[in-house]
Every structure is written in structure tokens, then in C-alpha cells.
TORKE-221187 format. One record per residue: residue in one letter; x, y, z of N, C-alpha, C, O in turn. Coordinates in pm, whole numbers, padded with zeros to 5 digits, always signed. Example, Ala and Ser with C-alpha at 12.3 -4.5 7.8 and 13.67 -1.06 7.14 Angstrom:
A+01319-00569+00780+01230-00450+00780+01320-00330+00780+01424-00332+00846S+01285-00225+00708+01367-00106+00714+01290+00003+00787+01341+00114+00804
//
This chain:
X-00487+00993+00592-00569+01037+00481-00644+00916+00426-00586+00811+00401X-00770+00932+00409-00853+00826+00351-00856+00841+00199-00812+00942+00145X-00909+00740+00132-00921+00748-00013-01012+00865-00052-00984+00936-00148X-01120+00885+00022-01212+00995-00007-01141+01130+00008-01162+01221-00073X-01057+01143+00110-00983+01268+00130-00880+01289+00019-00858+01402-00026X-00818+01180-00026-00724+01188-00137-00794+01236-00264-00744+01324-00334X-00909+01179-00292-00987+01218-00410-01028+01364-00402-01019+01438-00500X-01072+01406-00284-01114+01545-00265-00995+01640-00285-01010+01744-00350X-00879+01606-00230-00760+01692-00244-00716+01701-00390-00679+01808-00437X-00720+01588-00462-00682+01590-00603-00782+01669-00686-00743+01740-00779X-00911+01657-00655-01014+01732-00728-00995+01883-00707-01018+01961-00800X-00953+01924-00587-00927+02066-00560-00801+02112-00634-00795+02225-00684X-00700+02026-00640-00573+02062-00703-00587+02071-00855-00518+02149-00920X-00676+01990-00912-00697+01987-01057-00842+02020-01087-00920+01930-01119X-00881+02147-01077-01021+02185-01096-01074+02161-01238-01195+02157-01259X-00984+02143-01335-01031+02116-01471-01084+01972-01485-01152+01940-01582X-01054+01888-01387-01102+01750-01388-01225+01739-01298-01227+01797-01189X-01324+01666-01341-01443+01649-01258-01410+01557-01140-01327+01467-01154X-01474+01580-01027-01452+01491-00912-01480+01345-00945-01415+01255-00893X-01578+01322-01032-01609+01184-01073-01492+01121-01148-01460+01004-01127X-01427+01198-01237-01312+01147-01312-01194+01120-01219-01124+01019-01235X-01172+01208-01122-01064+01188-01025-01091+01061-00944-01001+00980-00923X-01216+01044-00900-01254+00925-00824-01229+00799-00906-01171+00703-00855X-01270+00798-01031-01250+00682-01118-01101+00653-01137-01059+00538-01134X-01023+00757-01157-00879+00741-01178-00811+00681-01056-00732+00587-01068X-00841+00735-00939-00779+00684-00816-00819+00538-00793-00735+00455-00761X-00946+00507-00810-00992+00369-00792-00925+00274-00891-00888+00162-00854X-00908+00317-01016-00843+00233-01117-00695+00210-01085-00643+00100-01104X-00628+00314-01037-00487+00300-00998-00474+00197-00887-00390+00108-00894X-00555+00210-00783-00548+00115-00672-00584-00026-00717-00521-00123-00674X-00684-00039-00801-00725-00171-00850-00612-00236-00930-00586-00355-00914X-00546-00159-01014-00435-00211-01092-00320-00254-01001-00258-00358-01024X-00291-00174-00899-00185-00210-00805-00219-00340-00732-00133-00427-00717X-00342-00353-00687-00386-00474-00617-00374-00595-00710-00327-00701-00669X-00417-00579-00834-00412-00688-00930-00269-00734-00953-00241-00853-00950X-00180-00640-00975-00040-00674-01002+00027-00737-00880+00102-00834-00895X+00001-00685-00761+00059-00744-00641+00006-00885-00618+00082-00974-00578X-00122-00906-00643-00179-01039-00624-00120-01140-00721-00124-01260-00696X-00066-01092-00834+00001-01178-00931+00150-01197-00897+00223-01265-00969X+00193-01136-00786+00331-01150-00743+00427-01050-00803+00548-01061-00783X+00376-00953-00876+00463-00853-00938+00503-00746-00837+00432-00719-00740X+00618-00686-00862+00670-00576-00780+00625-00445-00843+00620-00433-00965X+00593-00346-00759+00554-00214-00807+00655-00114-00753+00679-00108-00632X+00715-00036-00842+00811+00066-00802+00765+00201-00853+00745+00220-00973X+00748+00295-00762+00710+00431-00796+00827+00519-00754+00845+00548-00636X+00906+00561-00852+01028+00638-00824+00998+00760-00738+00903+00834-00764X+01080+00780-00636+01064+00893-00545+00967+00865-00432+00969+00934-00330X+00883+00765-00449+00784+00731-00345+00824+00603-00274+00842+00603-00152X+00838+00494-00349+00878+00368-00287+00837+00250-00371+00790+00265-00484X+00855+00131-00314+00820+00010-00386+00737-00083-00298+00750-00085-00176X+00651-00158-00364+00567-00257-00299+00606-00392-00356+00624-00406-00476X+00618-00492-00269+00644-00626-00317+00582-00727-00222+00548-00695-00108X+00566-00848-00272+00508-00955-00193+00622-01034-00128+00719-01070-00195X+00608-01059-00001+00703-01144+00071+00625-01261+00130+00507-01250+00161X+00693-01371+00144+00630-01491+00199+00674-01510+00343+00794-01509+00373X+00579-01526+00430+00608-01557+00571+00599-01708+00589+00503-01772+00547X+00700-01762+00650+00706-01906+00672+00601-01949+00774+00558-01868+00856X+00559-02076+00768+00464-02124+00870+00532-02119+01007+00654-02136+01018X+00453-02096+01111+00511-02087+01245+00406-02120+01350+00287-02127+01322X+00454-02138+01471+00365-02161+01584+00351-02030+01660+00451-01968+01696X+00229-01989+01684+00202-01865+01759+00122-01902+01884+00086-02018+01904X+00095-01803+01965+00016-01824+02086-00104-01732+02087-00093-01614+02054X-00219-01785+02125-00338-01703+02143-00318-01626+02273-00305-01687+02378X-00316-01492+02267-00288-01414+02388-00395-01430+02497-00365-01415+02616X-00518-01459+02459-00625-01475+02559-00613-01607+02634-00622-01611+02757X-00592-01715+02558-00594-01849+02619-00456-01907+02641-00441-02001+02719X-00354-01853+02575-00221-01908+02584-00204-02033+02499-00097-02093+02498X-00309-02071+02429-00308-02191+02347-00217-02171+02225-00213-02063+02167X-00143-02277+02188-00058-02270+02069-00145-02283+01945-00240-02361+01940X-00111-02202+01844-00185-02201+01718-00085-02213+01605+00016-02141+01602X-00112-02303+01511-00025-02318+01395-00070-02221+01285-00185-02224+01242X+00021-02137+01241-00008-02044+01132+00057-02098+01005+00174-02135+01004X-00020-02102+00898+00032-02153+00772+00113-02044+00701+00112-01928+00741X+00182-02086+00595+00257-01991+00513+00160-01888+00456+00047-01922+00419X+00203-01763+00449+00116-01660+00391+00201-01555+00322+00319-01537+00350X+00135-01486+00231+00200-01378+00156+00155-01245+00214+00038-01226+00246X+00250-01153+00228+00220-01021+00283+00280-00914+00191+00380-00938+00124X+00218-00798+00189+00269-00686+00111+00373-00612+00195+00348-00579+00311X+00487-00586+00135+00594-00511+00202+00616-00381+00125+00626-00383+00002X+00623-00269+00197+00649-00139+00136+00786-00089+00181+00817-00089+00300X+00866-00048+00085+00996+00012+00115+00994+00154+00062+00986+00174-00059X+01003+00254+00150+00998+00392+00104+01120+00428+00020+01229+00377+00042X+01099+00516-00078+01207+00565-00161+01289+00671-00088+01247+00721+00016X+01403+00703-00143+01494+00800-00081+01424+00935-00063+01432+00993+00045X+01357+00984-00166+01292+01115-00156+01186+01117-00046+01177+01214+00029X+01106+01013-00036+01003+01005+00068+01068+01003+00206+01024+01075+00296X+01171+00921+00223+01240+00915+00354+01295+01050+00393+01281+01093+00507X+01360+01118+00296+01419+01248+00325+01314+01352+00362+01332+01428+00457X+01206+01354+00288+01101+01453+00316+01032+01426+00449+00999+01520+00522X+01009+01301+00481+00947+01266+00610+01039+01305+00726+00992+01349+00831X+01169+01289+00705+01267+01321+00810+01321+01462+00798+01415+01498+00870X+01264+01543+00709+01305+01684+00688+01453+01698+00658+01516+01793+00702X+01507+01604+00582+01647+01611+00540+01650+01681+00405+01575+01644+00314X+01735+01781+00392+01742+01855+00265+01880+01856+00211+01904+01914+00105
//
């Protein structure tokens, strides 16, 4: 599902809200999440899951085309851990 499809589905589900308002709301939610994650904060949405920043240590990798060794510096990555309800629903556990 793309962001546009999400906005369209929410606009259909909540016809009292204008599509423009739904679009603004979804964009603001994502922007706030990005802002908080970039500040190193953890985001927890009960029943859905949590997002947090993890640090990957520097390492030596290989370029698959040339086989040349490449040094990768330390970097931060977003990690998502699904919540119990999401895991159960995805796996059809009731």
C-alpha cells in the first residue's frame, strides 16, 4: 500500500473528512514520526508495533561487482518490531 492508497482508503472510511484533510493528517503523522526518530526517540504504537533507532557498527564489506573491499562507517538504521496484535493477525492466530 502506498501513501496515496492509504489516504484514499481513509478518505473512503471517513466520508465526513475531506480528502485534503486526510492527506494533511497522514503527512503530518509521518513527518512527526520521522522527526522524532531522527532525534533518537522511540515510537510505540500499542497493538501495531514500535520503531527505534539502532546503530550499526563500522565494518568491511565487499563490492559484489568488483570483489573490492569497502569500509562502511557507523550508521543509524530504523528498526521495527511488530506488536503482539499485529503478529497474531498477520499469522491468523486467534
